[in-house]
N, C-alpha and C positions, 0 to 999 in steps of 0.2 A: 370260604373259611370254615364252613363246616365240614367240607372234605378233610381239610388239614387237622381240624381237631379229631375227626374220625380215626384218621391214620395214626395220629399221636397216640390216641387212646388204645387203638389196636397194639401198637407197639409196646406201650407201657403196660397193658394188661397182660400181653403175652410174655412179658419179662417176669411179670409176678408168678407165673406157672398156670397153666390152664387144668392141669390134673385130668380126671376122666370123669364121664357123666355120672358113674356111681361113686366117684370121690372127687368132687370138684375142688379145684385149687382156687386161690384167692382172685385169680384173674379171669376166671371163666365167665362169669357174668358181665363183668366191664368189657370183656373182649366180645361177646355177643351183642352188647348194646352198640359197640364201637363199630362193628361190622354192618348193622343195621344202620347206623349214622353214614357210613361210607356208601353203602348202596344207594340210600335215599338221596345223599348229596350227588352221586354221579347221575342219577335218574333226573334230578333237578338241573344239573348242569346241561344235560343234552336236551332237555324239553323246556327249560325255563326261559329262554330267550323268546319263545313264541307267546308267553302268557301276557295277557293285557290287563288283568285284573289285580295287579300287584300295587303295593302300597309305596309311595315316594318318602325317601328319607326326610325327616322334618325334625323340629325341636323335640317332639314327643319321642323320636327314636332314641334320644338320650337315656331315656328311662331304661332301655335295654342294656345300655353300656354301664349305667349306674348299677343296675342288677348283677352284671357279670363282674364288675371291679368289686364289689361288696362280697360276692361269691368267692372270688380268689382271695380276698383278704381273710375270710372264714378259714379257707383251707391253709392258709398261711400261718393263721394264729392258733389254729387248733392244736398243734402238737406242742406249741409254746406255753399257752395259758390255759388248755383244756377247752372243753366245748361250751360250757356254761357262758361265759361273758361273750365270746364272738357269737354264739348262736342268738343270744338275746339282742346283741346290737344288731345283727343281720336283720332279724325279725322286726326289730322296731325301725330300723331304716326303710324297710320294704313297706310295712304298715303305714308309717307316718308320711313319707315323701314319696314313695310310688304309689301307695294306695290311697293317700289323701284321707286317712282315718285320723280321729282326734287324738290329742296328746294322751288323754286318760285311757282311750281303748288301746292304743299303741303299746303302752307300758303294761297295762293290765295282761293283755293277750301275749305279749313277748315274755314277761315273767311267768305267766301260766303254762304256756307251751314248753318252756325250757324245763320247769319243774315237772311237768307231764312227762316229758322225754327222759329226764333223769329217773323218775320212778320206774318208767317202763323198761328202758335199756339198762340202766346201771342196777337198780335193785331187784326188778322182777326177772329179767332175762340175763343178769349178770354179764353183760357185755362189756369187755375191758376197753372203755372210751377213755381218751386223755381227759382228764378233769381236773379242776381246781380244788374241789372238796374232797 
């Protein structure tokens, strides 16, 4: 699965344009990371069958699925309603249900982190993020 994700990432980032090292395009770093994923996945495919210290799938493995699904939802909602609400919800779900944090700390940290990201990326760095506000 990781190999497929890496291959899709390389194709998608290549389509964005790699540019050059002196003038990187928007797909350069995603392409580099995707290539690393492909290489490591290929190595794991070749050597992984002999490993004995692996973890079996269990109910706890569902946490990974929940994390992946919520991350995909964030990516889908980001262009539609901005980054504030999906990011706060993602952080809240991860803290409350995956991290087993209290309701209070999950709410406070989620709102505080989104506010900090807003100040850093939107106000200070002036990065054009899709946003609600």
